[in-house]
Steps between C-alpha positions, in 0.01 A plus 500: 500500500603858455580737782237746413369686821149391620247638746619232730860577484426875535287429804762280661758765447271745667452263801879456541562871465237580775553194717687690795221767522225234557345407828600168666169333373542632155861373486363157565282529204775635293738227574234237433409659157854533398583146604190325361417691189423181314235386737318826549295456190377169606417554873206666649516818708425302819777260424751767421407678818562182707828421337623851556362483859300818473128565506336554155457877574868538502511364130255771415704773672807374315336507157365849570855620595602401150225669313232207473145521608522153663718186522308327227585768255875457605465131443393564143857635439637158599234308296563710191865451527454124472281542192765730339764236578285243320522563135307209373128599516368151571726487802393844606144398511582193709709719740218744535276218627766372742549837653123574529361508849167567667568861456544466128198489254428186324673480160276478186507167334355526153537746222154674564597541869841635404337760257255609768763539765743687273214731379410568875849559628601706199184719548607554867867578393381757248290672773805505735708643221260799452497568877871452566655700218587851592327750247790733535764233428290396204503860373870538572569172298302626201672841505841331506400279197375815313823692547739204433725493196516120509320246711671165578273220623654215697308186590648147507344151532152533652511870456584489120137493390426824688817674385442392130138627515596837637775532236239407233257779632773760532619440145129550374520838682800573279741504807867401480440181708756217519438145654804387696479123433886424529513322163831331469580598872522864401312646788739790582565566140134550429485759789848666414357813353266588792519854628338741744240589242379145472268286709557141594187292589602177699258220552598224747341275763642268750735336425629818364709448177855567577556650158204737550642631835848551337341698214302717738827576685659588177209728408536667839880553450424680166240726650191359324164533649343184609177341542463158691211252473552237760336323790655634822622828644823322595557380140854570383352725204318719748823644638600656149155612391359833472157343491425157642180324433430188739266271323342212698419239239232235544614140574333171461657163574835671525475656161513871486296717232619796314156665461569783739848572352362512145214723616767751647704481184195575283409792740840644451472476119140632459577789751797601280281478190238721645775749593616508132141554390460820705 
């Protein structure tokens, strides 16, 4: 496997960095989580509390301290990491069922159920997108794109479809848009002409593509404006961005959708088109 940073590795780094500042009980939880990351996804909250020798309420306080609404939300980081490490989709589906607990909804079993569930969760993801995206940040991103001499779009592996669509849409707006696909391994070469009058749009989700992170760093060194579309405020893309959109995609049976990300990409393109029409 590659050494791409993931939400889990970033969380573990944060726990290690803040360990000395935690209370005695929270340190117990921290030690258990760092030492047993492979089993967290499989165990219930009650079991984890028992093994860490703390009451369940301490797990909630621990997760709150690291920006989660509850411990089950933190557990999803561990479950998702297992899914990301499992490339084969059939094995991923099996793993999802193995890690399911009483706290996890029953997985759909046939195509009609899968369609119904994906429709429902994608609808919820789109509603969350509309509520979570800051209108001022959206306006700022459109203004950056409107004023850019060149727009470089980065999206590798799972993010490639979103990046290619956005490049396609920008080209139809007669913008100088370039898709960074690294053909022939020429990632850096494709971004070698970037300058402060340009905008770099980087799209990446955990596990964050190492090449994408390196390109974002290169863009920052060259003084380019940057827009990030990612899945966490602690994403390595966020640190270099002028505007960072955190998108929570729907998931079914361990498989993440792209509907919300494509909706955001289309919003940026259509907003830019309307600006041009005025």
